[in-house]
C-alpha positions as YAML, in Angstrom:
chain: A
units: angstrom
residues:
- id: 1
  name: MET
  ca: [0.22, 0.53, -0.04]
- id: 2
  name: ASP
  ca: [1.29, 3.43, -1.06]
- id: 3
  name: LYS
  ca: [2.55, 5.80, 1.98]
- id: 4
  name: LYS
  ca: [0.21, 8.54, 0.61]
- id: 5
  name: PHE
  ca: [-2.90, 6.64, 0.69]
- id: 6
  name: ARG
  ca: [-2.58, 5.21, 4.36]
- id: 7
  name: LEU
  ca: [-1.54, 8.68, 5.47]
- id: 8
  name: ALA
  ca: [-4.54, 9.27, 3.80]
- id: 9
  name: GLY
  ca: [-6.89, 7.33, 5.45]
- id: 10
  name: ALA
  ca: [-5.63, 7.80, 8.40]
- id: 11
  name: VAL
  ca: [-6.71, 11.75, 8.70]
- id: 12
  name: TYR
  ca: [-9.84, 10.53, 7.42]
- id: 13
  name: ASN
  ca: [-10.73, 8.02, 10.00]
- id: 14
  name: GLY
  ca: [-9.25, 9.89, 12.55]
- id: 15
  name: SER
  ca: [-11.47, 13.05, 11.71]
- id: 16
  name: LEU
  ca: [-14.53, 10.41, 12.00]
- id: 17
  name: TRP
  ca: [-13.61, 9.62, 15.48]
- id: 18
  name: ALA
  ca: [-12.34, 12.81, 16.39]
- id: 19
  name: MET
  ca: [-15.46, 14.35, 15.84]
- id: 20
  name: LEU
  ca: [-16.97, 11.68, 17.58]
- id: 21
  name: VAL
  ca: [-14.80, 12.65, 21.19]
- id: 22
  name: SER
  ca: [-15.38, 15.90, 20.24]
- id: 23
  name: LEU
  ca: [-19.35, 15.14, 20.26]
- id: 24
  name: ALA
  ca: [-19.33, 13.21, 23.19]
- id: 25
  name: ILE
  ca: [-17.87, 15.71, 25.03]
- id: 26
  name: PHE
  ca: [-19.86, 18.77, 23.90]
- id: 27
  name: ARG
  ca: [-22.60, 16.77, 25.10]
- id: 28
  name: VAL
  ca: [-21.22, 17.41, 28.83]
- id: 29
  name: THR
  ca: [-22.09, 20.29, 29.09]
- id: 30
  name: TYR
  ca: [-20.19, 21.69, 32.15]
- id: 31
  name: ILE
  ca: [-16.94, 19.57, 30.62]
- id: 32
  name: GLU
  ca: [-18.09, 21.33, 27.70]
- id: 33
  name: MET
  ca: [-18.05, 24.92, 28.90]
- id: 34
  name: MET
  ca: [-14.26, 24.49, 30.55]
- id: 35
  name: LEU
  ca: [-12.39, 23.56, 27.60]
- id: 36
  name: ASN
  ca: [-12.37, 25.00, 23.97]
- id: 37
  name: THR
  ca: [-14.46, 21.21, 22.62]
- id: 38
  name: GLY
  ca: [-12.63, 22.77, 18.61]
- id: 39
  name: LEU
  ca: [-9.25, 22.47, 20.01]
- id: 40
  name: ILE
  ca: [-9.73, 18.90, 21.81]
- id: 41
  name: PHE
  ca: [-11.55, 18.11, 18.40]
- id: 42
  name: PHE
  ca: [-7.92, 19.34, 15.98]
- id: 43
  name: ALA
  ca: [-5.58, 17.44, 19.19]
- id: 44
  name: LEU
  ca: [-7.63, 14.20, 19.05]
- id: 45
  name: TRP
  ca: [-7.86, 14.66, 14.82]
- id: 46
  name: ALA
  ca: [-4.16, 14.66, 14.62]
- id: 47
  name: ALA
  ca: [-3.12, 12.01, 17.50]
- id: 48
  name: PHE
  ca: [-6.25, 9.70, 16.02]
- id: 49
  name: ALA
  ca: [-3.97, 10.16, 12.67]
- id: 50
  name: LEU
  ca: [-0.15, 9.50, 13.82]
- id: 51
  name: ILE
  ca: [-1.94, 6.42, 15.46]
- id: 52
  name: LEU
  ca: [-3.57, 4.76, 12.65]
- id: 53
  name: PHE
  ca: [-0.81, 5.57, 10.87]
- id: 54
  name: PHE
  ca: [1.70, 4.14, 12.52]
- id: 55
  name: TRP
  ca: [-0.38, 1.17, 13.67]
- id: 56
  name: LYS
  ca: [0.02, -1.63, 11.21]
- id: 57
  name: ARG
  ca: [-2.36, -3.97, 13.00]
- id: 58
  name: LEU
  ca: [-5.39, -1.37, 11.30]
- id: 59
  name: GLY
  ca: [-4.08, -1.99, 8.13]
- id: 60
  name: GLY
  ca: [-7.50, -2.96, 7.57]
- id: 61
  name: LEU
  ca: [-9.86, 0.43, 8.38]
- id: 62
  name: PHE
  ca: [-7.63, 1.82, 5.33]
- id: 63
  name: ASN
  ca: [-9.80, 0.46, 2.17]
- id: 64
  name: LEU
  ca: [-12.59, 1.80, 1.28]
- id: 65
  name: LYS
  ca: [-15.14, -0.90, 2.56]
- id: 66
  name: GLY
  ca: [-13.48, -0.76, 6.48]
- id: 67
  name: THR
  ca: [-13.46, 3.01, 5.52]
- id: 68
  name: VAL
  ca: [-17.36, 3.16, 4.88]
- id: 69
  name: ILE
  ca: [-18.03, 0.87, 7.75]
- id: 70
  name: ASN
  ca: [-16.18, 3.64, 9.96]
- id: 71
  name: LEU
  ca: [-17.74, 6.37, 8.43]
- id: 72
  name: ILE
  ca: [-21.26, 4.72, 9.09]
- id: 73
  name: ILE
  ca: [-20.60, 3.37, 12.63]
- id: 74
  name: CYS
  ca: [-19.25, 7.06, 13.68]
- id: 75
  name: ALA
  ca: [-22.56, 8.40, 11.90]
- id: 76
  name: ILE
  ca: [-25.07, 6.39, 14.07]
- id: 77
  name: ILE
  ca: [-22.91, 7.21, 17.03]
- id: 78
  name: ALA
  ca: [-23.21, 10.42, 16.30]
- id: 79
  name: VAL
  ca: [-26.91, 10.57, 15.91]
- id: 80
  name: ALA
  ca: [-27.46, 8.72, 19.04]
- id: 81
  name: ILE
  ca: [-25.47, 11.28, 21.10]
- id: 82
  name: ILE
  ca: [-26.71, 14.39, 19.92]
- id: 83
  name: GLY
  ca: [-30.09, 13.77, 17.73]
- id: 84
  name: VAL
  ca: [-30.19, 14.43, 13.79]
- id: 85
  name: SER
  ca: [-31.69, 17.83, 14.22]
- id: 86
  name: ARG
  ca: [-28.64, 18.97, 15.92]
- id: 87
  name: LEU
  ca: [-26.48, 16.47, 13.52]
- id: 88
  name: ALA
  ca: [-26.17, 20.25, 11.38]
- id: 89
  name: SER
  ca: [-25.46, 23.20, 13.01]
- id: 90
  name: VAL
  ca: [-23.09, 20.92, 16.10]
- id: 91
  name: PRO
  ca: [-19.79, 19.47, 14.14]
- id: 92
  name: ALA
  ca: [-20.10, 23.12, 12.33]
- id: 93
  name: ALA
  ca: [-19.82, 24.90, 16.26]
- id: 94
  name: ILE
  ca: [-16.73, 22.52, 17.13]
- id: 95
  name: ILE
  ca: [-14.80, 22.82, 14.05]
- id: 96
  name: ARG
  ca: [-15.34, 26.56, 13.91]
- id: 97
  name: GLU
  ca: [-14.57, 27.16, 18.12]
- id: 98
  name: GLY
  ca: [-11.26, 25.93, 17.26]
- id: 99
  name: MET
  ca: [-10.01, 27.65, 14.11]
- id: 100
  name: LYS
  ca: [-11.49, 30.45, 16.32]
- id: 101
  name: GLN
  ca: [-13.06, 31.85, 13.49]
- id: 102
  name: THR
  ca: [-16.89, 32.66, 14.91]
- id: 103
  name: ARG
  ca: [-17.46, 35.13, 12.53]
- id: 104
  name: ILE
  ca: [-17.39, 32.08, 9.80]
- id: 105
  name: PRO
  ca: [-20.95, 31.27, 8.99]
- id: 106
  name: PHE
  ca: [-22.13, 27.20, 10.03]
- id: 107
  name: LEU
  ca: [-23.56, 26.90, 6.10]
- id: 108
  name: TRP
  ca: [-19.64, 27.01, 5.03]
- id: 109
  name: LEU
  ca: [-18.15, 24.55, 7.24]
- id: 110
  name: ASN
  ca: [-21.35, 22.33, 6.90]
- id: 111
  name: CYS
  ca: [-20.47, 22.48, 2.79]
- id: 112
  name: ALA
  ca: [-16.84, 22.00, 3.54]
- id: 113
  name: ALA
  ca: [-17.27, 19.22, 6.31]
- id: 114
  name: GLY
  ca: [-19.96, 17.97, 3.77]
- id: 115
  name: ALA
  ca: [-16.90, 18.01, 0.73]
- id: 116
  name: PHE
  ca: [-14.48, 16.66, 3.23]
- id: 117
  name: LEU
  ca: [-16.56, 13.67, 3.60]
- id: 118
  name: VAL
  ca: [-17.04, 12.77, 0.02]
- id: 119
  name: VAL
  ca: [-13.70, 13.85, -2.06]
- id: 120
  name: GLY
  ca: [-12.06, 11.63, 1.32]
- id: 121
  name: LEU
  ca: [-14.34, 8.39, 0.00]
- id: 122
  name: PHE
  ca: [-13.27, 8.89, -3.28]
- id: 123
  name: PHE
  ca: [-9.67, 9.57, -3.08]
- id: 124
  name: MET
  ca: [-10.11, 6.34, -0.84]
- id: 125
  name: LYS
  ca: [-11.60, 4.49, -4.59]
- id: 126
  name: ARG
  ca: [-9.19, 5.80, -6.76]
- id: 127
  name: GLY
  ca: [-6.25, 4.86, -4.56]
- id: 128
  name: LYS
  ca: [-7.12, 1.47, -4.48]
- id: 129
  name: ILE
  ca: [-6.35, 0.87, -0.87]
- id: 130
  name: GLN
  ca: [-5.63, -2.54, -0.53]
...
């Protein structure tokens, strides 16, 4: 497997799990008020990406099937944690808080996050990660 596709898979899957953990932290109001959930998201994203990249046993996560399964599992758990209606604003709020850019509209961040999810899947499919 090519290293650039393994890195892309680690970054993509790491972002899914980092957002899921950030949503769980966001759900606990006391912790969310004490910590910057957005910075936690970006720190976890980097940590998960490094763990997934260097941990060879998790190689099955980087094929298209493993990534789609990760996406579905994370989506189901995210809906269970915060609900469908809040899923349109909370991830964008977390990202916006982490970038410290409160003037960026939620719509733009949601479009960027959606594009990241779709383009990441197509990138993994084109890379034929095995």
